[in-house]
N, C-alpha and C positions, 0 to 999 in steps of 0.2 A: 413145704409149699403152702401158701395161703389156702384156706379150706372154703373158698367162696365157689359159686358156680355161675358161668355166664353163658348165656343161650344167644347164638347168633344165626341168621338167616334171612332169606329173601321174605318179602310180604307173602302172608299166607301160609308160612311154615308152622305156625302154632306156637311161636315163642311165649306168648302171654299166657295161654291156656296151660300149656305144659309147665311153664315156670311156676305158676301157682301150685300145681299139683307137687312138683318137686320140693318147693319151698315147705309146703305143708308137711310132707313126709319127713323132711329133714329137721323140721322145728325151726326154720330160719325165716328171717323177713324176706319178702319178695318186692322188688323194684323193677318198674318198666320205665326206661328212660323217656318214652313218649308221654306217660303219665306225669313224670316228673316236670317235663317242658309245660304241659298243659296247666299245671299247678302253679308254675312260676309266672306264666303270662296270661293265665285266666282265660284261655281259650283252647280248643282242641288243638293238638299238634299239627294235624292235617290242614286245619284252617289257617294256622299260623304260616306254614309253608307255602300255602297258595298266596296269602296276603302280603307276606314280608319277602318272599323270594328264598332261595336255596342258601345263598351265602348267610344271611341273618339266621335262618333256621339252624345251619350247621354251628354257628356260634352258640345258640341256645342249646344245641345237643351236646356239644362238648361240656358246657356248664352242667348239664343233667348227668353226663358220665362222671364227672368229677365228684358230683354230689353222691351218686350211687356207689362208687367205690369206697367212699368213706365209711360205709357200714360193713365192718368185718362179717365174713361169712355169709352175706346176703346172696340170695339168688336173683340174677339180674337178667332181664330180657332187654337186650340191646336194640335200638331202632335199626332198620335194615342197613341204613347208610353210615351208622356210627363207626363201623371198623374201617370205613375209607380213609379216615384220618389217622395217620401212624401214631399221633399222640393219644388219641382215644384208644386205640389198639394197644398201646403200650400200658395204659391204664387198666383196661379190661382184662388183658392177659395176665398182669400181675396180680389180679384179685383172686384168681384160683383156676379151676378147670374150665376150659373153654369148650363148649360143645356146639358143633355145627348141626342144625335141624335141616336135612337135605331131603328135597322132595322133587319129582320131575316137574317141569313147567306146566305140563297139563293138569296135574293135581292143584298145584297152587292157583292157577287160572280158574279152575272149577270152584275152588274154595271162595276166592275173592269175588266171583260172580254173585255167590250167596250172601256176600257180606256187604251190607249198604254203607259201610264206613268208606269215604272217599279216600282215594290213593293218588295224590297228585303226580307222584313219580311215574305213575303208569298211565297218565292221562294221554288221550289220543288212541294209539293202537296198543292195548295192554300186552298182547302177546309179543309184539315187536319190543316193546320196551322192557318187558320182563326178561326176554332173551339177552337184550343188551346189558341190562343191569347184571345179569347171571355172569356173563363174560367179563364185565368190568370188576366184579367183586370177587370173582374166583379166586386170585391170589390171596385174599385176606381170609376168605371162608375156608380153604384148604389147609391154612395154617392153623386151624384149631386143634386142640388136643385130641378130640374125639369127633367121629361123624356118625350120625344115626339117621335112620330112615324115618322121616317126618311124615311119610304118606300113611303110616299105621295110625290107629285110634289113639287119642292123647294119653290115655292110661298106660297102654303098652309102650308109648315112647317115654314115658315117664318112668316106668320101671327099667327100660334099657339103660337109661341115662343114670338112674340111682345105682344100678349095678356096676356100670363101668366107672362112675365117680368114686365109689367106694373102694375100688382097687387100683385106681389111677395114681401112679407115683412118677410123673414126669420130671425129667431132669431139666435140660435147657428149653428154651421156648423158640419156637419157630413164629415169626411174626408176618412173614410174606413167603409164598410159595406159589411158583408159576412155571408153567411151561410156554416158552415163547418160540416163535418161528426163527429158526437158525439162519435162513437165507443164504444157503451156500450150496452149490451143485454137488459137492464131495462132503461125504461124511453124515453124520446125524442130521435129521430134519428139524429137530427141536433142541433148544437149550433149557435145562432145568435150573431155575433161580430159586435159591433158598437164602432168606435173610432172618437173623434173629439173635438171640442172646444166649450166651453159655451153651451153645448147641453140643448135643451129646453124640456118641458113636452112632447111635441108631438114626437120628436125624441126618448125620453126614451120609452113612451108607445108603439110606433111602434116596437123598439127593443126587448120589452117583448114579443110581438106577441102572439104565442099560449100559453104560460105560464101565460098570465094574469089570475087572479083569484080575485074574490070579497074579499077573507079573506088571503092575503099574510102576512108573518111574516118577519119583518125586524129586523136584528142585526147590530148595528152600534157602530163603536168606539166613545166612549163618546166625545172625543176632535173634531172628524169630526162632530158630530152632532152640536156642539156648533159653529164650525168655518164656516161650509157651509151650512147655513140656505137655500140658494137658490136651493142647489142640493137636499136637504131633501124635499123641497117643490114640486120638479119635481117628485118624487117617488110616487107610487100609495098609498092610505090610507091603513094602516094596523097596526097590533099591532107591537109596536117597543120596542126592548130591547137595551138600551145602556150599553155597557160595556167597561172596560179598555182594550186597545190593549196592544201589546207587548208580548214577548214571554211567560210571566207567564200566559197569557190567554190560552196557549195551554196545559192544564193539564186535568187529568181525572176528578178532581172535578169541573172545569169549564164546561167541556162537560156534565157531569151529571146535572149540573144546567140548562144548555141551554135545555136539552132534557125534563127535567120537566117542564120547561116554555112553550115549545111547547106543551106538553101533557095537562098542565093546562088550556092553552088558546083554546084547541079543535082544533089544527091546522089539517087541512084536508090533505090527501095524494096527491091531486093534486093542493094544493095551494103552491106557490114557498116560499122558504126562501132566502130573498134577504140579502146578506152579504155587508156592506158598510164600507170600511175602508182599511187597509193595509193587508200585507200577513198573519199575525196571526190571524186577525178576520176572513179572508177568509178560513184559515185552520180549525179553530174551527167550523165555520158555516158550511163548507163543509162536515166535519166528522159527524157532527149532522144531516145534510140533508141526508147523505147516511144512517144513522142508524134509523132514526125516521121513523116509519110506513113502514120500510123496504125500504126507499128511497122516498124522495119528490124532486121536482125540485129545483135546486139550480141556483142562479143568483148572479154573482159577480158584483159589482160596486166599483173597486179598486180605492182607492184614494192616493196611494203612487206611486212613480216611480218604486220602486221593484216590486209591484203587478202589475202595469199596463204593465211592460215589461216582466213579468216572471210568477210569482206566480199564477196569475188569470187563466192562460191557461194551459191545459194539463191534468186536472182532478186529479192530485194527491192531496190528502188532509190527513192531519195527526195531531196528537198531540205528544208531548214529553213525554218520560219517564225520569225518575231521571238521568240515566246516558247516554241517548242516544236521540238525536234530531229526531223529525218526525219518531219515532219507532213504533208507533201505527197509523194504518190508511188504507185507501181504495183507490181505483180508482173510483172517482164519478165526471164525467165531468159536467161542468155547463150546463144549458139550454140557458144561455144568459150571454155575458160579455159586459158591458157598461163602456167605458173607456172616461172620460172627462179630457184632460190634464190640464184644467184650475184649477183643484184641486191642481196641483203641486205648484201653485203661493204661497200658505201658508206654504208650506214646507220649512225648513232650508236648507241651503246648504248642512249641513252634512247628513240630511235624503235623500236629492236628491243624494248624493254620494253613499249612500247605493244602490239605484237602478242603478247607473251607474255601479257599479261592476258587476251586472248581465248582463247588456247591454255589457260590455266589454267581459265577459265570452262567450256570444252569438257570438260576432265577432271573437274571437279566435277559436271557434268551427267550424264556416263555413261561415263568411261573411266578406271577405276582404274589400268590400265597406263600411261596417259598421265600421270597424277599422279605415279607413281613414277619414270617417266622424267624429268619436270621437277624432281622432287626429288634425283635422282642427278646430271643433267647440265644442268639448265636454267640454272645461273648461268654455267657453261662455254659454253654455247650463246649466250648473250648476248654473249660475247667472241670467242672464237676456234674453238669446236668446230663446225665446219660441219656435220659428220654429224649430231649431236644437233639442231642447228638445223633441219636438213631433216627428220629424224624427227618432231620435235614439231609442225612445221608440217603435215606430211602426216596424221599422226594426227588433228589438230584438224580439219582440212578433211574427213577421211573421215567423222568423227563427224556433222559438219554436213551433208554429202551423204546420209548414211543416214537422218537425221531428216528432211530435206527431202523425200526419196523417199517416206517414209511419209506425210508431212503437208506437201504442197506449198504450201498457202495459209494456213497458220498457223491452222487450225480447232481444234487440239488439241494434240498432242505438242510441235510447233514452237515453242509459246510458251515452252518451257524455255529456248530460246536467248537469251531476254531476261534470264536470271539476271544480276543486278548492274547492268542497265542502267535500272531505273527511276530509282534514286537516282543512277546515274552520269550519265545524260543530265541530270537536273535539276542536278547539280553543274556540268556543262559549260555550261548555260543561265546559271546563276548567275554563272559566271565570264566570261561574254560570249565563251565559247569560247577563253579563254586557257588553260584547264586541259586537258590532253592527254586525249584519249579512254581511253587505256591506264590511266592513273592514276585517272580518273574511275571506271572500271569496277572497279578493284582496290578502291578505296574502297567502292563500291556492293557488291561481295563481302562485305567486312566488315561493312557495315551490315546486310545482310540475313542474314548468319550470326548476328548478335546477336538478330534477330527469331527465327530458327529455334531459337536456343538456349534460349528461353523455351517453345518448343513441341515439346519433346522430341527435339530433334536429337542426334546422337551428341555427347557431351560432349568428345570428343578433336577434334572437327572444327574449332571455331573456333581453339583454340591451334594446331593444325597449319596452318590457313590463314595465321594470323598469323606463324608461324615460316618458312613457304615465302615469303610476300610480302616478309619482311624479308631472307631470303637473297637474293632476286632484285632487292632494291635499291628496292621500292615503299615511298613513305611510308604510315604507318599512320593520319595524321590530316592535317587541312587547315583552315586558317581560312575560314570561309563565313558568309554571312547566313542563318540557319535559316529565317526567314521567306520569303525569297526562294526556297530550295530547296523549301519546302513548296508555294509558288505553282506552281512548275514542274512538281512532282508532280501537282498537280491539272489541269495542262494536258497531262499525257502522254495519248498516243493510246491507250493499253492499258487503257481503261475501258469497263465495260458497265453500262448503266443507272445511271451515276453512281458505281459502284463500282470501285475500282482492283484489278487483277490483280497479284498478287505471285508470284514464282518463290522458294521458299525452299530453301537446301541442307540436307538432313537428314544426309547421310553422303557419303562420297567415291562418286561415281557414283550419286547419289539425290537427287532434287529433288521438291518438291511445289508445286502451284499452289493459293493461297488468295486469297479477296476480302474477308476480314474482319480485316486488320491495323487494330488500333485506333490512336487518336491517341497513346496512352501508348506502345504499341510503336514507332511511328514516332519518337517523341521519344527512346527509349532507342537506336534504331538511329543517330540523328544524332548523339547524344551520344558514341557509340562511335568516331566518326570526326572529331569537331569538335576544332579546336584554337583557342584564343583568339588572335586577331590581335595581332601585337607592336605596341606603341605607337611 
């Protein structure tokens, strides 16, 4: 493991003071990212933040992080908001041992009151803003290798850090660690979410937390069990059922087989069902977990980009019926989600592209920063850029988590997550599920963009979407039977009083919901993605 040290924490936690002591004791250079920003722009970091605004400041901060980690072994005091960006976090966590300087808000506020240095991020009501930042940054701070009491005198804090750093030998790295409200009347009240790289047994068992039980049941995609022996070895011992993943796994007969397997093995109500694999395995196992014994804890260990960025979150689980995808299911949020992006190394570029479609959907719905990230580094993420791959996955997952937090049962805002899926699912049904979900969604995005273009959408949206899809390697058109697609759309579950609900993209980060798409508009949308079959 690299031998650098990175100090993170909220304003007033003493990162700069403690960092200098630690660097001196270790005989290492000390770098403060705020100082690096000031040197580059020739004004204090706080002044630049006030003058230029937060987006410009965060760009300067990213350059400062990049500069700091280039000095091997350095002790780095990271700005309070630097770990918010997953790319910054990837670099800082790769630099060495990460230490969270943690102190109660009242201690931090007292220190800040004595400090005349301006704190633009705490302007207005410092106590309220500090509490808000504490909650917002908690998932990143909790992912540190070590946590130390920053309320103590600086020398004592430095001594504690030095003692821990010298004996610290972490394996894999947590990059995100959060407890989110589960929003379900039955079962645990929170979901533990851990995301990282090469997670070890300790990290996974900590993530399981309160749902650990001596008799878990594990359902795993057979291909994952064969490819990821190290991942399987980190899971708790339990009965294991290997199945073949893919859309054909999501049928009633497979669900019955899984339920009978749980019953025959005497699975207990408090023992979790751990789903290891892609979205289809998660859907099948999640539906079984919701039904067996009227609900047992569900743990997702997603191993595909699609599942890590989207389907493992939100709690919707379902199986397919003959003419409709995800037509029979329930809301059954997981008790834990454990994401290790190392599993994506064995995925083909085509399978990664499937997941990229869901990430692109998330960007269109509400994250222009994610859209820019995919534009800059999306193509590389599909191939070798693991840092960008992680950042895109996390950003998409966080957007979905935020939406599901506000609308857990899809009564309002959450319906936006269906962007591109109405036509996408119909294309999958028409192909008898030979068409991959990602390509279907990408075509669905193009189709609804064509409808939106006639309803006043940003005229630059559709060309920008086409260009980005082409850069990422998605096909722009496909041969299909239009009548079969229309029939599948009529069987879609997102209908109210016979009227189909549609999510239309109006600009990057802005969508709208309508229920009055005409036959002519649908025809235009299908023509936008239809290609005549080759003789």
